[in-house]
C-alpha positions in Angstrom: 0.0 0.0 0.0 1.4 3.4 -1.0 2.3 5.8 1.8 2.1 9.6 1.9 5.8 9.6 1.4 5.5 7.6 -1.8 3.0 10.2 -3.1 5.3 13.1 -2.2 8.2 11.4 -4.0 6.1 10.6 -7.1 4.8 14.2 -7.3 8.2 15.8 -6.5 6.8 17.8 -3.5 7.1 17.6 0.3 5.0 15.4 2.6 3.5 18.6 4.0 2.4 19.7 0.6 0.7 16.4 0.0 -1.1 16.8 3.3 -2.3 20.3 2.5 -3.7 19.1 -0.9 -5.5 16.1 0.7 -7.0 18.4 3.4 -8.1 21.1 0.8 -5.8 23.8 2.1 -5.8 26.8 -0.2 -2.1 27.6 0.1 -1.0 25.2 -2.6 -0.1 26.2 -6.2 -2.3 24.8 -9.0 0.7 23.0 -10.5 1.6 21.2 -7.2 -2.0 20.3 -6.6 -2.3 18.7 -10.0 0.9 16.7 -9.6 -0.2 15.5 -6.1 -3.6 14.4 -7.3 -2.1 12.7 -10.3 0.3 10.8 -8.0 -2.5 9.8 -5.7 -4.4 8.4 -8.7 -1.4 6.6 -10.1 -0.4 5.0 -6.8 -3.9 4.2 -5.6 -3.1 6.0 -2.4 -5.7 5.9 0.4 -5.3 8.1 3.5 -4.8 6.2 6.8 -8.1 6.7 8.6 -6.7 5.8 12.0 -3.8 8.3 11.7 -6.2 11.0 10.5 -8.6 10.3 13.4 -5.7 10.7 15.9 -4.8 14.1 14.2 -8.3 15.5 14.0 -9.9 13.7 17.0 -12.7 12.6 14.6 -13.3 9.2 13.0 -16.1 10.2 10.6 -18.0 7.3 12.1 -21.5 7.3 13.6 -23.0 4.6 15.9 -26.5 3.4 15.5 -28.1 1.3 18.3 -31.5 0.0 17.2 -34.1 -2.0 19.2 -34.5 -5.0 16.9 -32.7 -5.5 13.6 -35.3 -8.2 12.6 -38.1 -5.7 12.7 -38.6 -4.4 9.1 -39.2 -0.9 10.4 -35.8 -0.7 12.1 -34.2 -2.4 9.1 -35.5 0.4 6.8 -34.5 3.0 9.4 -31.0 1.7 9.5 -30.8 1.8 5.7 -31.8 5.4 5.5 -29.4 6.3 8.3 -26.5 4.6 6.4 -27.4 6.3 3.1 -27.6 9.8 4.6 -24.4 9.3 6.6 -22.5 8.2 3.6 -23.7 11.2 1.6 -22.3 13.4 4.4 -19.0 11.7 4.5 -19.6 9.4 7.5 -19.7 5.6 7.9 -22.1 3.8 10.4 -21.6 1.0 12.9 -24.8 -0.7 13.9 -25.6 -2.4 17.1 -28.7 -4.5 17.7 -30.1 -4.2 21.2 -32.7 -6.9 20.7 -35.1 -4.9 23.1 -32.6 -5.5 26.0 -31.3 -2.6 28.0 -28.2 -4.5 29.0 -27.3 -5.3 25.4 -28.1 -1.7 24.5 -25.5 -0.5 27.0 -23.0 -3.0 25.8 -23.3 -1.6 22.3 -23.1 2.0 23.5 -19.9 1.2 25.5 -18.3 -0.6 22.5 -19.1 2.2 20.1 -17.7 4.8 22.4 -14.5 2.8 22.8 -14.2 2.9 19.0 -14.1 6.7 19.2 -17.3 7.3 17.2 -18.1 10.9 16.6 -21.8 10.6 17.6 -24.5 8.2 18.5 -28.1 7.5 17.3 -30.2 5.5 19.7 -33.7 4.1 19.7 -33.9 3.4 23.4 -35.3 0.1 24.7 -36.4 1.8 27.9 -35.5 4.6 30.3 -33.1 2.6 32.5 -29.9 2.2 30.5 -27.2 3.7 32.8 -24.3 3.7 30.3 -26.4 5.5 27.6 -27.6 8.1 30.1 -24.1 8.7 31.4 -22.9 9.2 27.8 -25.7 11.7 27.1 -25.0 13.7 30.3 -21.3 13.7 29.6 -21.9 15.6 26.4 -21.5 12.8 23.8 -23.2 14.0 20.6 -26.4 12.0 20.6 -29.8 11.9 19.0 -32.8 9.7 19.9 -34.7 8.4 16.9 -38.2 6.9 17.0 -38.2 6.5 20.8 -36.9 8.8 23.4 -36.3 9.1 27.2 -38.3 12.0 28.8 -36.2 14.4 30.8 -32.9 13.7 28.9 -31.6 16.7 27.0 -31.1 15.0 23.7 -32.7 15.9 20.4 -35.5 13.6 19.4 -36.4 12.7 15.8 -39.8 10.9 15.7 -43.1 10.6 14.1 -46.4 11.7 15.6 -49.1 9.0 15.0 -52.0 10.6 17.0 -53.7 12.1 14.0 -53.3 8.8 12.0 -54.8 6.8 15.0 -57.7 9.2 15.0 -58.2 8.6 11.3 -58.0 4.8 11.9 -60.7 4.9 14.6 -62.9 7.1 12.4 -62.5 4.6 9.6 -63.4 1.7 11.8 -66.3 3.5 13.4 -67.6 4.3 9.9 -67.5 0.6 9.0 -69.7 -0.1 12.0 -67.1 -1.5 14.4 -67.7 -0.6 18.1 -65.6 -3.2 20.1 -62.0 -2.3 19.5 -59.0 -3.8 21.2 -55.3 -3.0 21.2 -52.1 -5.1 21.5 -49.9 -2.7 23.3 -46.1 -2.4 23.2 -43.9 -2.4 26.3 -45.0 0.2 28.7 -41.4 1.1 29.4 -41.0 2.5 25.9 -42.4 5.9 24.9 -44.0 4.4 21.7 -45.6 1.7 23.8 -47.3 4.2 26.1 -48.1 6.8 23.4 -50.0 4.5 21.1 -52.3 3.2 23.8 -53.0 6.8 24.9 -53.7 7.9 21.4 -56.0 4.9 20.8 -58.0 5.5 24.0 -58.3 9.2 23.2 -59.6 8.5 19.7 -62.1 6.0 21.0 -63.3 8.5 23.6 -64.2 11.0 20.8 -66.9 8.5 19.7 -68.0 7.6 23.2 -66.4 4.1 22.9 -64.7 2.6 26.0 -61.4 0.8 26.1 -61.9 -1.8 28.9 -58.9 -3.5 30.5 -59.9 -6.8 28.8 -59.4 -5.1 25.4 -55.8 -4.0 26.3 -53.3 -6.8 25.8 -49.7 -6.4 26.8 -47.3 -7.3 24.0 -43.5 -6.9 23.5 -43.2 -5.8 19.9 -42.7 -9.4 18.8 -44.9 -11.8 16.8 -45.2 -14.3 19.6 -46.9 -11.8 21.9 -49.3 -10.8 19.1 -50.4 -14.4 18.8 -50.7 -14.8 22.6 -52.7 -11.6 23.2 -55.0 -12.3 20.2 -55.8 -15.8 21.5 -56.8 -14.2 24.8 -59.1 -11.7 23.0 -60.7 -14.6 21.0 -61.4 -16.5 24.3 -63.4 -13.6 25.8 -67.2 -14.0 26.2 -67.5 -11.0 24.0 -64.5 -10.8 21.7 -63.5 -7.5 20.1 -64.6 -6.8 16.5 -61.2 -5.2 15.7 -57.7 -5.9 16.9 -55.2 -3.0 16.5 -51.6 -4.1 16.9 -49.3 -1.3 18.0 -46.5 -2.8 15.9 -46.1 -4.7 12.6 -44.7 -8.0 14.0 -47.4 -8.2 16.6 -49.9 -7.7 13.8 -48.5 -10.7 11.9 -48.7 -12.7 15.1 -52.4 -11.7 15.5 -53.1 -12.8 12.0 -51.6 -16.2 12.7 -53.8 -16.6 15.8 -56.9 -15.8 13.9 -56.1 -18.3 11.1 -55.2 -21.0 13.7 -58.8 -20.7 15.0 -60.2 -21.3 11.5 -61.3 -17.7 11.3 -60.9 -15.1 8.6 -59.8 -11.5 8.5 -61.9 -9.4 8.1 -65.0 -11.7 7.9 -64.8 -12.8 11.5 -62.5 -10.1 13.0 -60.8 -7.0 11.6 -57.1 -6.3 12.0 -55.0 -3.1 11.8 -51.5 -2.2 12.7 -49.1 0.6 13.6 -45.9 0.6 11.4 -46.6 -0.2 7.8 -44.2 -2.6 6.1 -43.9 -3.9 2.6 -45.1 -7.4 3.7 -48.6 -6.0 4.5 -49.3 -5.7 0.7 -48.8 -9.4 0.3 -50.7 -10.7 3.3 -54.2 -12.1 2.8 -56.0 -9.8 3.1 -53.6 -6.8 2.8 -53.4 -5.1 6.2 -54.6 -1.6 7.0 -51.8 0.2 8.8 -50.4 3.4 10.0 -47.3 4.3 8.0 -44.4 6.3 9.5 -42.1 8.3 7.2 -39.2 5.9 8.1 -36.7 7.1 5.5 -37.3 10.7 6.3 -36.8 10.0 10.0 -33.5 8.3 9.4 -32.2 11.1 7.2 -33.4 13.8 9.6 -31.7 12.0 12.6 -28.4 11.9 10.8 -28.5 15.6 9.9 -29.4 16.5 13.5 -26.5 14.4 14.8 -24.0 15.8 12.4 -25.1 19.2 13.4 -24.4 18.4 17.0 -21.0 16.9 16.1 -20.1 20.2 14.3 -21.1 22.3 17.3 -24.7 23.1 16.6 -27.7 22.4 18.8 -29.2 19.6 16.6 -32.9 20.2 16.2 -35.7 17.8 17.3 -37.9 16.8 14.4 -41.5 15.5 14.5 -43.1 14.2 11.3 -46.7 13.1 10.8 -47.6 9.4 10.3 -50.5 8.6 7.9 -53.2 5.9 7.6 -53.0 3.5 4.7 -56.4 1.7 4.2 -56.4 -1.8 2.8 -58.9 -4.7 3.1 -58.3 -6.1 6.6 -61.0 -4.1 8.3 -63.9 -4.9 6.0 -63.8 -2.1 3.5 -64.4 -2.7 -0.2 -61.4 -3.7 -2.2 -59.5 -0.9 -3.8 -58.1 -1.3 -7.4 -54.7 -2.0 -5.9 -53.4 -2.0 -2.4 -50.8 0.7 -1.8 -47.5 -0.2 -0.4 -45.9 1.8 2.4 -44.2 4.0 -0.2 -47.1 4.1 -2.7 -48.8 7.6 -2.6 -51.7 6.4 -4.9 -55.1 7.5 -3.6 -57.5 5.1 -2.0 -61.2 5.1 -2.2 -61.5 5.5 1.5 -62.7 9.0 2.7 -60.0 9.0 5.4 -57.7 12.1 5.4 -54.1 11.4 4.5 -51.0 13.4 4.6 -48.5 13.3 1.8 -45.8 10.7 2.1 
């Protein structure tokens, strides 16, 4: 591998001149700059990232700790984070917390030991001491999707309350009155927020949300099956199951089919977090879609702003309802994907993607 000394010898300049050219310093003659760049190309020289990081105290690397890499929502989020970071000249190291606070802290510690410049985290809960210590110590950090109340860190998230209201309005218009929810972990902000939004939306129509219609899940398919089985065993089962996560919705669909029942003929199903798979289920599932790609890109921009000395702004983007056939509505000409802005015959208000 060519060294900076090799480049200097090939170009007939000093090592200092090569360094100035590579760092974009203006005090280099056009002739010297041309010769250095030609030597770099001819020798295939690549700057030593480790040496550069020691000089600049920056590694041009971001850490991303997500809650569950197997969840398609977080997979898409990670992809958009990596794309935006690469566009801004950063690389990304990803850690999967698997919804475990201890594993989350393990990844935070490992990433900080690798001298990352900043950290994006979707917190598993509010009790991760290593992450909280890092935030309070001034490590550039941004919370994405989830957050920890009271911690002075920018938050990039979507607001699903209006979309939940649209969903309940849609269900009410179809004649559904007994609506149940599979909730996410109460220790997460998204777990609590979605239940509160659902209860509030039901209240606007004078509909109750009895305890029997609130099932505690964990954002995994197994809990969606278990909770739905419990709903189906009730003396008066709900007419609709709203899963506060995409994987729990797939588990709910499994539970309904295992009973020899059909969606939406016997029970309706809706989900929070639209995913591409929902277009291919039978029937396609009505879901609340978050602007996942936009969230990932906004989170990276906020973090880079913090790294460069700025405040890093919090960003809240609206979610939207995507109506399909799983709640009993008439079939549309085609079922829109999470990224398909095509209109649907449903009268529900939608925001632009």
